[in-house]
Structures are given as structure tokens and as C-alpha cells.
C-alpha positions as a Markdown table, in Angstrom:
| # | Residue | x | y | z |
|---|---|---|---|---|
| 1 | Unk | 116.8 | 100.6 | 81.6 |
| 2 | Unk | 113.4 | 100.9 | 79.8 |
| 3 | Unk | 110.4 | 98.7 | 80.6 |
| 4 | Unk | 110.6 | 97.3 | 77.1 |
| 5 | Unk | 114.2 | 96.2 | 77.5 |
| 6 | Unk | 113.5 | 94.7 | 80.9 |
| 7 | Unk | 110.6 | 92.7 | 79.6 |
| 8 | Unk | 112.6 | 91.5 | 76.7 |
| 9 | Unk | 115.5 | 90.5 | 78.9 |
| 10 | Unk | 113.2 | 88.8 | 81.4 |
| 11 | Unk | 111.4 | 86.9 | 78.6 |
| 12 | Unk | 114.8 | 86.0 | 77.0 |
| 13 | Unk | 116.0 | 84.6 | 80.4 |
| 14 | Unk | 112.9 | 82.5 | 80.9 |
| 15 | Unk | 112.9 | 81.3 | 77.3 |
| 16 | Unk | 116.6 | 80.5 | 77.6 |
| 17 | Unk | 116.1 | 78.5 | 80.8 |
| 18 | Unk | 113.2 | 76.5 | 79.4 |
| 19 | Unk | 114.8 | 76.0 | 76.0 |
| 20 | Unk | 118.1 | 75.0 | 77.7 |
| 21 | Unk | 116.3 | 72.3 | 79.7 |
| 22 | Unk | 114.4 | 71.1 | 76.6 |
| 23 | Unk | 117.5 | 71.0 | 74.4 |
| 24 | Unk | 119.5 | 69.1 | 77.1 |
| 25 | Unk | 116.7 | 66.6 | 77.5 |
| 26 | Unk | 116.5 | 66.1 | 73.7 |
| 27 | Unk | 120.3 | 65.8 | 73.4 |
| 28 | Unk | 120.5 | 63.2 | 76.2 |
| 29 | Unk | 117.6 | 61.2 | 74.8 |
| 30 | Unk | 119.0 | 61.2 | 71.2 |
| 31 | Unk | 122.6 | 60.4 | 72.4 |
| 32 | Unk | 121.3 | 57.6 | 74.6 |
| 33 | Unk | 119.3 | 56.3 | 71.6 |
| 34 | Unk | 122.4 | 56.4 | 69.4 |
| 35 | Unk | 124.4 | 54.4 | 71.9 |
| 36 | Unk | 121.6 | 51.9 | 72.4 |
| 37 | Unk | 121.3 | 51.6 | 68.6 |
| 38 | Unk | 125.0 | 50.7 | 68.4 |
| 39 | Unk | 124.6 | 48.1 | 71.1 |
| 40 | Unk | 121.6 | 46.6 | 69.3 |
| 41 | Unk | 123.4 | 46.4 | 66.0 |
| 42 | Unk | 126.5 | 44.8 | 67.6 |
| 43 | Unk | 124.3 | 42.2 | 69.5 |
| 44 | Unk | 122.3 | 41.4 | 66.3 |
| 45 | Unk | 125.5 | 40.8 | 64.3 |
| 46 | Unk | 127.0 | 38.6 | 67.1 |
| 47 | Unk | 123.8 | 36.6 | 67.4 |
| 48 | Unk | 123.7 | 36.1 | 63.6 |
| 49 | Unk | 127.3 | 34.9 | 63.5 |
| 50 | Unk | 126.8 | 32.6 | 66.5 |
| 51 | Unk | 123.7 | 31.0 | 65.0 |
| 52 | Unk | 125.4 | 30.3 | 61.7 |
| 53 | Unk | 128.4 | 28.5 | 63.2 |
| 54 | Unk | 128.5 | 24.7 | 63.6 |
| 55 | Unk | 130.5 | 23.2 | 66.5 |
| 56 | Unk | 133.9 | 25.0 | 66.8 |
| 57 | Unk | 136.2 | 22.0 | 66.1 |
| 58 | Unk | 134.4 | 21.3 | 62.8 |
| 59 | Unk | 134.4 | 24.9 | 62.0 |
| 60 | Unk | 138.1 | 25.1 | 62.6 |
| 61 | Unk | 138.6 | 22.4 | 60.0 |
| 62 | Unk | 136.3 | 23.8 | 57.4 |
| 63 | Unk | 136.0 | 27.1 | 55.5 |
| 64 | Unk | 134.9 | 30.2 | 57.3 |
| 65 | Unk | 131.1 | 30.7 | 57.3 |
| 66 | Unk | 129.9 | 33.4 | 55.0 |
| 67 | Unk | 128.2 | 35.1 | 57.9 |
| 68 | Unk | 131.5 | 35.9 | 59.4 |
| 69 | Unk | 132.5 | 38.0 | 56.3 |
| 70 | Unk | 130.7 | 41.3 | 57.1 |
| 71 | Unk | 131.9 | 43.3 | 54.2 |
| 72 | Unk | 128.5 | 44.9 | 54.0 |
| 73 | Unk | 129.3 | 46.6 | 57.3 |
| 74 | Unk | 133.1 | 47.1 | 57.3 |
| 75 | Unk | 133.0 | 49.3 | 60.4 |
| 76 | Unk | 131.8 | 46.3 | 62.5 |
| 77 | Unk | 134.5 | 43.9 | 63.4 |
| 78 | Unk | 133.6 | 40.2 | 64.1 |
| 79 | Unk | 135.8 | 37.4 | 65.3 |
| 80 | Unk | 135.2 | 33.9 | 66.7 |
| 81 | Unk | 137.2 | 32.7 | 69.6 |
| 82 | Unk | 137.5 | 29.2 | 70.9 |
| 83 | Unk | 137.2 | 28.4 | 74.6 |
| 84 | Unk | 140.9 | 29.1 | 75.1 |
| 85 | Unk | 140.6 | 32.6 | 73.5 |
| 86 | Unk | 142.3 | 31.7 | 70.2 |
| 87 | Unk | 141.1 | 33.5 | 67.1 |
| 88 | Unk | 139.4 | 31.0 | 64.8 |
| 89 | Unk | 137.8 | 33.5 | 62.4 |
| 90 | Unk | 138.1 | 37.2 | 61.9 |
| 91 | Unk | 136.7 | 39.9 | 59.6 |
| 92 | Unk | 140.1 | 41.5 | 59.4 |
| 93 | Unk | 141.9 | 44.5 | 60.9 |
| 94 | Unk | 140.1 | 47.4 | 62.6 |
| 95 | Unk | 141.4 | 50.8 | 61.5 |
| 96 | Unk | 144.3 | 49.0 | 60.0 |
| 97 | Unk | 145.1 | 47.0 | 63.1 |
| 98 | Unk | 144.3 | 43.5 | 64.1 |
| 99 | Unk | 142.6 | 44.1 | 67.5 |
| 100 | Unk | 143.3 | 42.1 | 70.5 |
| 101 | Unk | 140.2 | 41.9 | 72.6 |
| 102 | Unk | 140.9 | 41.5 | 76.3 |
| 103 | Unk | 139.8 | 38.3 | 78.0 |
| 104 | Unk | 137.7 | 40.3 | 80.4 |
| 105 | Unk | 135.6 | 41.6 | 77.5 |
| 106 | Unk | 134.4 | 38.0 | 76.7 |
| 107 | Unk | 132.8 | 37.7 | 80.1 |
| 108 | Unk | 130.4 | 40.6 | 79.7 |
| 109 | Unk | 127.6 | 40.8 | 77.2 |
| 110 | Unk | 128.3 | 44.4 | 76.4 |
| 111 | Unk | 131.3 | 46.6 | 77.3 |
| 112 | Unk | 133.7 | 49.2 | 76.1 |
| 113 | Unk | 137.4 | 48.3 | 75.7 |
| 114 | Unk | 140.4 | 50.2 | 74.5 |
| 115 | Unk | 142.4 | 48.5 | 71.7 |
| 116 | Unk | 144.1 | 51.7 | 70.7 |
| 117 | Unk | 140.8 | 53.3 | 70.1 |
| 118 | Unk | 137.6 | 53.1 | 72.2 |
| 119 | Unk | 135.6 | 50.1 | 71.0 |
| 120 | Unk | 132.1 | 49.0 | 71.9 |
| 121 | Unk | 132.0 | 45.2 | 72.2 |
| 122 | Unk | 129.1 | 42.7 | 72.2 |
| 123 | Unk | 129.8 | 39.0 | 73.1 |
| 124 | Unk | 127.7 | 36.0 | 72.4 |
| 125 | Unk | 128.4 | 32.3 | 73.2 |
| 126 | Unk | 129.2 | 30.0 | 70.3 |
| 127 | Unk | 128.7 | 26.2 | 70.0 |
| 128 | Unk | 131.5 | 24.3 | 71.4 |
| 129 | Unk | 132.3 | 26.7 | 74.3 |
| 130 | Unk | 133.8 | 29.6 | 72.3 |
| 131 | Unk | 132.5 | 33.1 | 71.8 |
| 132 | Unk | 131.5 | 35.4 | 69.0 |
| 133 | Unk | 132.7 | 39.0 | 69.5 |
| 134 | Unk | 131.2 | 41.9 | 67.5 |
| 135 | Unk | 133.0 | 45.3 | 68.0 |
| 136 | Unk | 132.7 | 48.8 | 66.6 |
| 137 | Unk | 134.7 | 52.0 | 67.4 |
| 138 | Unk | 132.7 | 54.5 | 69.4 |
| 139 | Unk | 134.0 | 57.2 | 67.1 |
| 140 | Unk | 130.9 | 57.0 | 65.0 |
| 141 | Unk | 128.6 | 57.5 | 68.0 |
| 142 | Unk | 130.8 | 60.3 | 69.3 |
| 143 | Unk | 130.8 | 62.0 | 65.9 |
| 144 | Unk | 127.0 | 61.7 | 65.8 |
| 145 | Unk | 126.7 | 63.1 | 69.3 |
| 146 | Unk | 129.0 | 66.1 | 68.4 |
| 147 | Unk | 127.0 | 66.8 | 65.4 |
| 148 | Unk | 123.8 | 66.5 | 67.3 |
| 149 | Unk | 125.1 | 68.9 | 70.0 |
| 150 | Unk | 126.1 | 71.5 | 67.4 |
| 151 | Unk | 122.7 | 71.2 | 65.7 |
| 152 | Unk | 120.8 | 71.6 | 69.0 |
| 153 | Unk | 122.9 | 74.7 | 69.9 |
| 154 | Unk | 122.3 | 76.3 | 66.5 |
| 155 | Unk | 118.6 | 75.7 | 66.7 |
| 156 | Unk | 118.5 | 77.0 | 70.4 |
| 157 | Unk | 120.3 | 80.2 | 69.4 |
| 158 | Unk | 118.0 | 80.7 | 66.5 |
| 159 | Unk | 114.9 | 80.1 | 68.7 |
| 160 | Unk | 116.2 | 82.5 | 71.4 |
| 161 | Unk | 116.9 | 85.2 | 68.7 |
| 162 | Unk | 113.4 | 84.7 | 67.4 |
| 163 | Unk | 111.9 | 84.8 | 70.9 |
| 164 | Unk | 113.8 | 88.0 | 71.7 |
| 165 | Unk | 112.8 | 89.7 | 68.5 |
| 166 | Unk | 109.1 | 88.7 | 68.9 |
| 167 | Unk | 109.1 | 89.9 | 72.5 |
| 168 | Unk | 110.8 | 93.2 | 71.5 |
| 169 | Unk | 108.2 | 93.8 | 68.8 |
| 170 | Unk | 105.2 | 92.8 | 70.9 |
| 171 | Unk | 106.3 | 94.9 | 73.9 |
| 172 | Unk | 107.0 | 97.8 | 71.7 |
| 173 | Unk | 103.5 | 97.6 | 70.2 |
| 174 | Unk | 101.9 | 97.1 | 73.7 |
| 175 | Unk | 103.9 | 100.0 | 75.2 |
| 176 | Unk | 103.3 | 102.4 | 72.3 |
| 177 | Unk | 100.2 | 103.9 | 74.0 |
| 178 | Unk | 102.1 | 104.3 | 77.2 |
| 179 | Unk | 104.9 | 106.2 | 75.4 |
| 180 | Unk | 102.3 | 108.5 | 73.8 |
| 181 | Unk | 100.7 | 108.9 | 77.3 |
| 182 | Unk | 104.1 | 109.9 | 78.7 |
| 183 | Unk | 104.6 | 112.4 | 75.9 |
| 184 | Unk | 101.3 | 114.1 | 76.6 |
| 185 | Unk | 101.9 | 114.2 | 80.3 |
| 186 | Unk | 105.3 | 115.7 | 79.8 |
| 187 | Unk | 103.8 | 118.3 | 77.5 |
| 188 | Unk | 101.2 | 119.2 | 80.0 |
| 189 | Unk | 103.9 | 119.5 | 82.7 |
| 190 | Unk | 106.0 | 121.8 | 80.6 |
| 191 | Unk | 103.2 | 124.1 | 79.5 |
| 192 | Unk | 101.3 | 124.1 | 82.8 |
| 193 | Unk | 98.1 | 123.7 | 80.9 |
| 194 | Unk | 95.7 | 121.9 | 83.2 |
| 195 | Unk | 92.8 | 122.3 | 80.7 |
| 196 | Unk | 94.4 | 119.7 | 78.3 |
| 197 | Unk | 93.3 | 116.1 | 78.4 |
| 198 | Unk | 94.8 | 112.9 | 77.1 |
| 199 | Unk | 93.1 | 111.5 | 74.0 |
| 200 | Unk | 90.7 | 108.7 | 75.1 |
| 201 | Unk | 91.8 | 105.1 | 74.4 |
| 202 | Unk | 88.9 | 103.0 | 72.9 |
| 203 | Unk | 90.3 | 99.7 | 74.3 |
| 204 | Unk | 89.5 | 99.2 | 77.9 |
| 205 | Unk | 92.9 | 97.7 | 78.8 |
| 206 | Unk | 95.3 | 98.9 | 81.5 |
| 207 | Unk | 96.5 | 101.9 | 79.4 |
| 208 | Unk | 92.8 | 102.9 | 78.8 |
| 209 | Unk | 92.0 | 102.8 | 82.5 |
| 210 | Unk | 95.2 | 104.7 | 83.2 |
| 211 | Unk | 94.2 | 107.4 | 80.7 |
| 212 | Unk | 90.7 | 107.7 | 82.1 |
| 213 | Unk | 92.1 | 107.9 | 85.6 |
| 214 | Unk | 94.6 | 110.6 | 84.6 |
| 215 | Unk | 91.9 | 112.7 | 82.9 |
| 216 | Unk | 89.8 | 112.4 | 86.0 |
| 217 | Unk | 92.7 | 113.5 | 88.1 |
| 218 | Unk | 93.4 | 116.4 | 85.7 |
| 219 | Unk | 89.8 | 117.6 | 86.0 |
| 220 | Unk | 90.1 | 117.6 | 89.8 |
| 221 | Unk | 93.5 | 119.3 | 89.6 |
| 222 | Unk | 92.2 | 121.9 | 87.3 |
| 223 | Unk | 89.3 | 122.6 | 89.7 |
| 224 | Unk | 91.6 | 122.7 | 92.6 |
| 225 | Unk | 94.1 | 125.0 | 90.8 |
| 226 | Unk | 91.4 | 127.4 | 89.7 |
| 227 | Unk | 89.9 | 127.4 | 93.3 |
| 228 | Unk | 93.4 | 128.1 | 94.7 |
| 229 | Unk | 94.0 | 131.0 | 92.3 |
| 230 | Unk | 90.6 | 132.4 | 93.1 |
| 231 | Unk | 91.2 | 131.9 | 96.8 |
| 232 | Unk | 94.5 | 133.7 | 96.6 |
| 233 | Unk | 93.0 | 136.5 | 94.6 |
| 234 | Unk | 90.1 | 136.9 | 96.9 |
| 235 | Unk | 92.3 | 136.8 | 100.0 |
| 236 | Unk | 94.5 | 139.4 | 98.5 |
| 237 | Unk | 91.6 | 141.6 | 97.7 |
| 238 | Unk | 90.1 | 141.2 | 101.2 |
| 239 | Unk | 93.4 | 141.9 | 102.9 |
| 240 | Unk | 94.1 | 144.9 | 100.7 |
| 241 | Unk | 91.1 | 146.9 | 102.2 |
| 242 | Unk | 92.1 | 146.7 | 105.9 |
| 243 | Unk | 95.8 | 147.2 | 105.1 |
| 244 | Unk | 95.0 | 150.3 | 103.0 |
| 245 | Unk | 92.8 | 151.7 | 105.8 |
| 246 | Unk | 95.5 | 151.0 | 108.4 |
| 247 | Unk | 98.3 | 152.5 | 106.2 |
| 248 | Unk | 96.2 | 155.6 | 105.4 |
| 249 | Unk | 95.3 | 156.3 | 109.0 |
| 250 | Unk | 98.9 | 155.6 | 110.2 |
| 251 | Unk | 100.1 | 158.0 | 107.5 |
| 252 | Unk | 97.6 | 160.6 | 108.7 |
| 253 | Unk | 98.9 | 160.3 | 112.3 |
| 254 | Unk | 102.5 | 160.6 | 111.1 |
| 255 | Unk | 101.8 | 163.7 | 108.9 |
| 256 | Unk | 99.6 | 165.4 | 111.5 |
| 257 | Unk | 101.1 | 164.8 | 115.0 |
| 258 | Unk | 99.1 | 167.8 | 116.2 |
| 259 | Unk | 95.8 | 166.8 | 114.8 |
| 260 | Unk | 92.6 | 167.3 | 116.8 |
| 261 | Unk | 91.9 | 164.7 | 119.5 |
| 262 | Unk | 88.7 | 163.6 | 117.8 |
| 263 | Unk | 90.5 | 163.0 | 114.5 |
| 264 | Unk | 93.2 | 161.0 | 116.3 |
| 265 | Unk | 90.6 | 159.0 | 118.1 |
| 266 | Unk | 88.8 | 158.3 | 114.8 |
| 267 | Unk | 92.0 | 157.2 | 113.1 |
| 268 | Unk | 92.9 | 154.9 | 116.0 |
| 269 | Unk | 89.4 | 153.4 | 115.9 |
| 270 | Unk | 89.7 | 152.8 | 112.2 |
| 271 | Unk | 93.1 | 151.1 | 112.7 |
| 272 | Unk | 91.8 | 149.0 | 115.6 |
| 273 | Unk | 88.6 | 148.0 | 113.7 |
| 274 | Unk | 90.5 | 147.0 | 110.5 |
| 275 | Unk | 93.1 | 145.2 | 112.5 |
| 276 | Unk | 90.4 | 143.2 | 114.2 |
| 277 | Unk | 88.8 | 142.5 | 110.8 |
| 278 | Unk | 92.1 | 141.4 | 109.3 |
| 279 | Unk | 92.8 | 139.2 | 112.4 |
| 280 | Unk | 89.5 | 137.5 | 111.9 |
| 281 | Unk | 90.2 | 137.0 | 108.2 |
| 282 | Unk | 93.6 | 135.5 | 108.9 |
| 283 | Unk | 92.1 | 133.3 | 111.6 |
| 284 | Unk | 89.5 | 132.0 | 109.2 |
| 285 | Unk | 92.0 | 131.4 | 106.5 |
| 286 | Unk | 94.1 | 129.4 | 108.9 |
| 287 | Unk | 91.1 | 127.3 | 109.8 |
| 288 | Unk | 90.3 | 126.6 | 106.2 |
| 289 | Unk | 94.0 | 125.9 | 105.4 |
| 290 | Unk | 94.2 | 123.4 | 108.3 |
| 291 | Unk | 91.0 | 121.8 | 107.2 |
| 292 | Unk | 92.2 | 121.4 | 103.7 |
| 293 | Unk | 95.5 | 119.9 | 104.9 |
| 294 | Unk | 94.3 | 117.6 | 107.6 |
| 295 | Unk | 90.8 | 116.8 | 106.4 |
| 296 | Unk | 88.7 | 114.5 | 108.7 |
| 297 | Unk | 91.8 | 113.1 | 110.2 |
| 298 | Unk | 92.5 | 116.5 | 111.8 |
| 299 | Unk | 89.4 | 116.4 | 114.0 |
| 300 | Unk | 89.4 | 114.8 | 117.4 |
| 301 | Unk | 86.1 | 112.9 | 117.1 |
| 302 | Unk | 84.2 | 111.6 | 120.1 |
| 303 | Unk | 80.6 | 111.2 | 121.3 |
| 304 | Unk | 79.1 | 114.7 | 121.7 |
| 305 | Unk | 75.7 | 115.7 | 123.1 |
| 306 | Unk | 74.6 | 118.0 | 120.3 |
| 307 | Unk | 71.5 | 119.2 | 122.1 |
| 308 | Unk | 73.4 | 120.4 | 125.2 |
| 309 | Unk | 76.0 | 122.0 | 123.0 |
| 310 | Unk | 73.4 | 123.9 | 121.0 |
| 311 | Unk | 71.6 | 125.0 | 124.1 |
| 312 | Unk | 74.8 | 126.4 | 125.6 |
| 313 | Unk | 75.7 | 128.3 | 122.4 |
| 314 | Unk | 72.2 | 129.7 | 122.1 |
| 315 | Unk | 72.3 | 131.0 | 125.7 |
| 316 | Unk | 75.5 | 132.8 | 124.9 |
| 317 | Unk | 74.1 | 134.2 | 121.6 |
| 318 | Unk | 71.1 | 135.5 | 123.5 |
| 319 | Unk | 73.4 | 137.5 | 125.8 |
| 320 | Unk | 75.4 | 138.9 | 122.8 |
| 321 | Unk | 72.4 | 139.8 | 120.7 |
| 322 | Unk | 69.6 | 141.0 | 123.0 |
| 323 | Unk | 67.8 | 142.5 | 120.1 |
| 324 | Unk | 67.1 | 139.1 | 118.6 |
| 325 | Unk | 64.7 | 136.5 | 119.9 |
| 326 | Unk | 66.0 | 132.9 | 119.9 |
| 327 | Unk | 63.5 | 130.0 | 119.9 |
| 328 | Unk | 64.9 | 126.6 | 120.8 |
| 329 | Unk | 63.3 | 123.2 | 120.2 |
| 330 | Unk | 65.8 | 120.5 | 121.2 |
| 331 | Unk | 64.6 | 116.9 | 121.1 |
| 332 | Unk | 66.7 | 114.5 | 123.2 |
| 333 | Unk | 68.8 | 112.4 | 120.8 |
| 334 | Unk | 71.8 | 110.1 | 121.1 |
| 335 | Unk | 75.2 | 111.8 | 120.9 |
| 336 | Unk | 76.8 | 112.5 | 117.6 |
| 337 | Unk | 80.3 | 111.4 | 116.5 |
| 338 | Unk | 82.1 | 114.7 | 116.3 |
| 339 | Unk | 84.5 | 117.3 | 117.7 |
| 340 | Unk | 82.9 | 119.5 | 120.4 |
| 341 | Unk | 85.1 | 122.5 | 119.4 |
| 342 | Unk | 84.3 | 122.2 | 115.7 |
| 343 | Unk | 80.6 | 121.7 | 116.3 |
| 344 | Unk | 80.5 | 124.7 | 118.6 |
| 345 | Unk | 82.1 | 126.8 | 115.9 |
| 346 | Unk | 79.5 | 125.4 | 113.4 |
| 347 | Unk | 76.6 | 126.5 | 115.6 |
| 348 | Unk | 78.1 | 130.0 | 116.1 |
| 349 | Unk | 78.6 | 130.5 | 112.4 |
| 350 | Unk | 75.0 | 129.6 | 111.6 |
| 351 | Unk | 73.7 | 131.8 | 114.5 |
| 352 | Unk | 75.9 | 134.7 | 113.5 |
| 353 | Unk | 74.7 | 134.3 | 109.9 |
| 354 | Unk | 71.1 | 134.3 | 111.0 |
| 355 | Unk | 71.6 | 137.5 | 113.1 |
| 356 | Unk | 73.5 | 139.2 | 110.3 |
| 357 | Unk | 70.7 | 138.7 | 107.7 |
| 358 | Unk | 67.8 | 139.5 | 110.1 |
| 359 | Unk | 66.6 | 142.9 | 111.2 |
| 360 | Unk | 66.7 | 144.0 | 114.9 |
| 361 | Unk | 63.8 | 142.5 | 116.7 |
| 362 | Unk | 63.9 | 139.5 | 114.4 |
| 363 | Unk | 63.6 | 135.8 | 115.3 |
| 364 | Unk | 66.0 | 132.9 | 115.1 |
| 365 | Unk | 64.7 | 129.4 | 115.4 |
| 366 | Unk | 67.1 | 126.6 | 116.4 |
| 367 | Unk | 66.0 | 122.9 | 116.4 |
| 368 | Unk | 67.8 | 119.7 | 117.0 |
| 369 | Unk | 66.0 | 116.4 | 116.0 |
| 370 | Unk | 66.9 | 112.8 | 115.2 |
| 371 | Unk | 66.4 | 111.4 | 111.7 |
| 372 | Unk | 67.3 | 107.8 | 111.6 |
| 373 | Unk | 71.0 | 107.4 | 112.3 |
| 374 | Unk | 71.6 | 111.1 | 112.0 |
| 375 | Unk | 71.1 | 114.2 | 114.1 |
| 376 | Unk | 69.6 | 117.2 | 112.3 |
| 377 | Unk | 70.5 | 120.8 | 113.2 |
| 378 | Unk | 68.2 | 123.4 | 111.7 |
| 379 | Unk | 68.8 | 127.2 | 112.0 |
| 380 | Unk | 66.1 | 129.4 | 110.5 |
| 381 | Unk | 65.7 | 133.2 | 110.5 |
| 382 | Unk | 63.1 | 135.7 | 109.3 |
| 383 | Unk | 65.5 | 137.9 | 107.3 |
| 384 | Unk | 65.9 | 138.7 | 103.7 |
| 385 | Unk | 66.5 | 135.1 | 102.6 |
| 386 | Unk | 68.9 | 133.8 | 99.9 |
| 387 | Unk | 69.0 | 135.5 | 96.5 |
| 388 | Unk | 67.8 | 133.3 | 93.6 |
| 389 | Unk | 70.5 | 131.0 | 92.3 |
| 390 | Unk | 72.8 | 131.6 | 95.3 |
| 391 | Unk | 72.0 | 128.5 | 97.3 |
| 392 | Unk | 75.1 | 126.7 | 96.1 |
| 393 | Unk | 77.4 | 129.7 | 95.9 |
| 394 | Unk | 76.9 | 130.8 | 99.5 |
| 395 | Unk | 79.2 | 128.0 | 100.7 |
| 396 | Unk | 82.0 | 129.2 | 98.4 |
| 397 | Unk | 84.9 | 130.9 | 100.0 |
| 398 | Unk | 84.7 | 134.7 | 99.9 |
| 399 | Unk | 81.2 | 134.7 | 98.6 |
| 400 | Unk | 79.2 | 137.6 | 100.2 |
| 401 | Unk | 75.6 | 138.6 | 99.7 |
| 402 | Unk | 74.7 | 142.1 | 98.6 |
| 403 | Unk | 73.8 | 143.1 | 102.2 |
| 404 | Unk | 77.0 | 141.6 | 103.6 |
| 405 | Unk | 79.3 | 143.5 | 101.4 |
| 406 | Unk | 79.1 | 146.6 | 103.5 |
| 407 | Unk | 79.3 | 144.9 | 106.8 |
| 408 | Unk | 82.0 | 143.0 | 108.6 |
| 409 | Unk | 83.2 | 139.6 | 107.6 |
| 410 | Unk | 84.9 | 138.2 | 104.5 |
| 411 | Unk | 82.5 | 135.6 | 103.3 |
| 412 | Unk | 84.4 | 132.7 | 104.9 |
| 413 | Unk | 81.9 | 131.7 | 107.6 |
| 414 | Unk | 79.7 | 129.3 | 105.6 |
| 415 | Unk | 82.7 | 127.9 | 103.8 |
| 416 | Unk | 84.1 | 127.0 | 107.2 |
| 417 | Unk | 80.8 | 125.5 | 108.2 |
| 418 | Unk | 80.8 | 123.4 | 105.1 |
| 419 | Unk | 84.3 | 122.1 | 105.8 |
| 420 | Unk | 83.3 | 121.3 | 109.4 |
| 421 | Unk | 80.3 | 119.3 | 108.3 |
| 422 | Unk | 82.3 | 117.5 | 105.6 |
| 423 | Unk | 84.9 | 116.6 | 108.2 |
| 424 | Unk | 82.2 | 114.9 | 110.2 |
| 425 | Unk | 80.8 | 113.0 | 107.3 |
| 426 | Unk | 77.6 | 115.0 | 107.2 |
| 427 | Unk | 75.8 | 117.3 | 104.8 |
| 428 | Unk | 74.5 | 120.9 | 105.0 |
| 429 | Unk | 72.0 | 122.6 | 102.7 |
| 430 | Unk | 70.4 | 126.0 | 102.5 |
| 431 | Unk | 67.0 | 127.1 | 101.3 |
| 432 | Unk | 64.5 | 129.9 | 101.6 |
| 433 | Unk | 61.4 | 129.7 | 103.7 |
| 434 | Unk | 57.9 | 130.2 | 102.2 |
| 435 | Unk | 57.2 | 132.9 | 104.9 |
| 436 | Unk | 60.6 | 134.6 | 104.3 |
| 437 | Unk | 64.0 | 134.1 | 105.7 |
| 438 | Unk | 66.6 | 131.4 | 105.2 |
| 439 | Unk | 67.0 | 127.9 | 106.7 |
| 440 | Unk | 70.2 | 126.0 | 107.1 |
| 441 | Unk | 70.0 | 122.3 | 107.8 |
| 442 | Unk | 73.0 | 120.2 | 108.8 |
| 443 | Unk | 72.8 | 116.4 | 109.1 |
| 444 | Unk | 75.5 | 114.8 | 111.3 |
| 445 | Unk | 76.1 | 111.1 | 111.9 |
| 446 | Unk | 75.3 | 109.7 | 115.3 |
| 447 | Unk | 78.0 | 108.0 | 117.4 |
| 448 | Unk | 78.3 | 104.3 | 116.7 |
| 449 | Unk | 78.4 | 103.7 | 120.5 |
| 450 | Unk | 74.8 | 104.9 | 120.7 |
């Protein structure tokens, strides 16, 4: 069932309920008014006749008063009774019959009696102890009520039909942009064209906001889709080289089982080296995939002493790279809110990057300071620096500098560093130093418990 039909049916139901209550109230009020009007007319006629009568004994001897003859209202029957209930005067038969009004009817001012047909009766006392009785069949009021009921029902049906038609037209006009939006979305889904956008809606209503939100989502989806395709292409390219090397060397060993020992050793070294490189690449890809899937929720965050962590990693780096000089300047600071494992990996990535782009005998400076409610990690080297215009691109996945293209690695280290910093709610920037070399600065939020 469409939204348009549901809205129309809902509006029709509400309108029907309200209109039904209104029509019922109108019908009851008008019907009660008609019955009250009949009683008022009967009482007025009985009062007029009673006021025009002299004492009943004299009236019985003389002619009938003119007021008793109600030929101007032949549907109202009037008769005068003495105190014994005998008819002294009468306007004639009612519906062709001379009615007999029960004695009980003369004891009540107003009542309904059955004299062959339902009759409404009004009784007034007359001079001399008798009564004046005015009666009228209820058929007239019943017919009026029936006609009123039919009229109310007809108007109610017409009103409901008009309400349903108006609701159908209004909802159709209001939902027209939504139908157009649905058509555009279905077309984008069929064609898989993420570059297409919905036409903007000038009116800032719900549909306009939905259109703007959808276009924003499409922009992000287009960027994510392009990044995914680029990521897959780059990963395939990076994996192709070690796989080709491994396949070629394995083929060489199969074709030349009696090759010279030094050739066999070289082939085995190539296979082992490329296998290690491919293993690191796959491990980095898994880290990025887990980071993309889990986001910040995938990190086990707790207070971490960043200064002690950096000092420990620097000590290990000094042992691994004795041809580099590491300078540490760690200022005591409150713990940061982070994951010790992820932060350790971050420091290692920045130190490895500094070693990679600095010459043997070079220097690496590592500082930890506090800047307001954040801890700042700065890793600086005296290497070749960052090429012009590459400060932003170096954090992209599979981006490699000219000097790194011939060395180990796949250009994923700084991308992982960026994902780690983002997962901690921090920032990381890269810049060149005036004296040469590059500097990487990561800002990390302090733990709230500090």
C-alpha cells in the first residue's frame, strides 16, 4: 500500500469519525427540536381552547366555541371533556376515526398514547373541572426525522467524498518530489553511477533536506568507492611484484634442480625476502581493514603514559639502528587516553619513517610535550624532507616517495599512523624543517581522569 493511499485512508477515517459525531449531534438536536416544537404547538392550542371556554355546564348548553374548530390545522385534534370524561366538543375524527383518549392521558400534561396510531397529547384544565385535550399523530415528526436522517447521510457522504478527493490530490502533489527522488535513486542504483546527483529542491522542506542529505551521502560514497577501487588496484599492484619474484625463482629451481649452490641460495633469498615483504603488506592491509571496519570502537582505550612508552620504543630503535642517533626530550605529562599497542605501533611507524628517509649517521629527534588538554608527539629527522605538494598525499594508502620506491615497504605505514591517530580522536600533520628534513607532529587527547 502506497504512502499516498495510507494517508488518504487515514484522513478519511479521521474525517469520517469527526463527521459522524457531528452529524449525530446535529440529527439529535434537530430531532429533539422537532419533538419539542410539536409539544409547544399542542400546548398552545390546548391553552387557547381552554381560555376561550366558559364554564362547562353553560358550554354544554350553548354552541361550540369557534376556537374549538381548528380547521386551519386539521392535523391537530382538539376535544373538550367534562370532569367525568364525557366528550363535550370535538374537532372531528383523526385519520378517519373518532379517537378515544385514555383516561390516564388526562392526568399528564404531555404524553404519547396509542389510539390506533401513535399520538402526542397535550392536556390543559378547563373551567368547571373538565379538560381540554390537543393531540397530533407522531407521524409528521417521524417523517421529518426520517427525511432529516437521509439528508444528513447524503451530506455526510458528499463531505467524505470531497475530503477523500482533496486529501488524495494534496498528498499526490506533496509526494510528487518524493516520487521523482525515488526514480532518480533507482536510476543511480541500476546504472551504478555514483557521480550523478539529485536535482536540488529550492524549497527547504523535508524533501529538500532529504535531497541535500542524499547528495552529501553520494559524494561520500563516491569518494569511498573511488578510494576502494584505488586501494584494490594498488594492493594488486603491490602484491604482483613479490608474487612474480617468488614464482620466477620457484620456476628457476624447478627447471634447474642441479643449479649452482650460489644460484640456489640467491633464489631462496629472493623468495624469503619477497615472502617477508608480502607478509608485511598483508599484515598492514589487515590492520587498515580492521581499522576501517571497527573505527574508534575497535581500540581498547585506557590511560597510557605516553612518555614512558616513547622512551621504551626509542631504546629499542637505538638497538636496531645503531647508525642513527636518537635524541629524546620527554616532558612529564598526564597520561593520554589511548591504546598502548596502537600507540606503540604509531611511534614505531614514525621512527621507521625517519630512519628510512635519513642517511646513515643521521639524527632523529623525538619530543613529548603537553599542549593544553593534549599531548604532542614530535618526530623529526634531518633527511631529504617531503617533496613540495606531498604533505597531504603522504598519508594516502600506497603513496611512496621517490626514494622509497626502490626500498622495502608498500606506502602503508603513514596511512596506518593516520588511522591510529584518528581512532584516538587526535590529529597528525607533516611539514619540512627550515634546516632540512621532515617533522611529524601528532596531537593526542589526555585522559579525562587526569
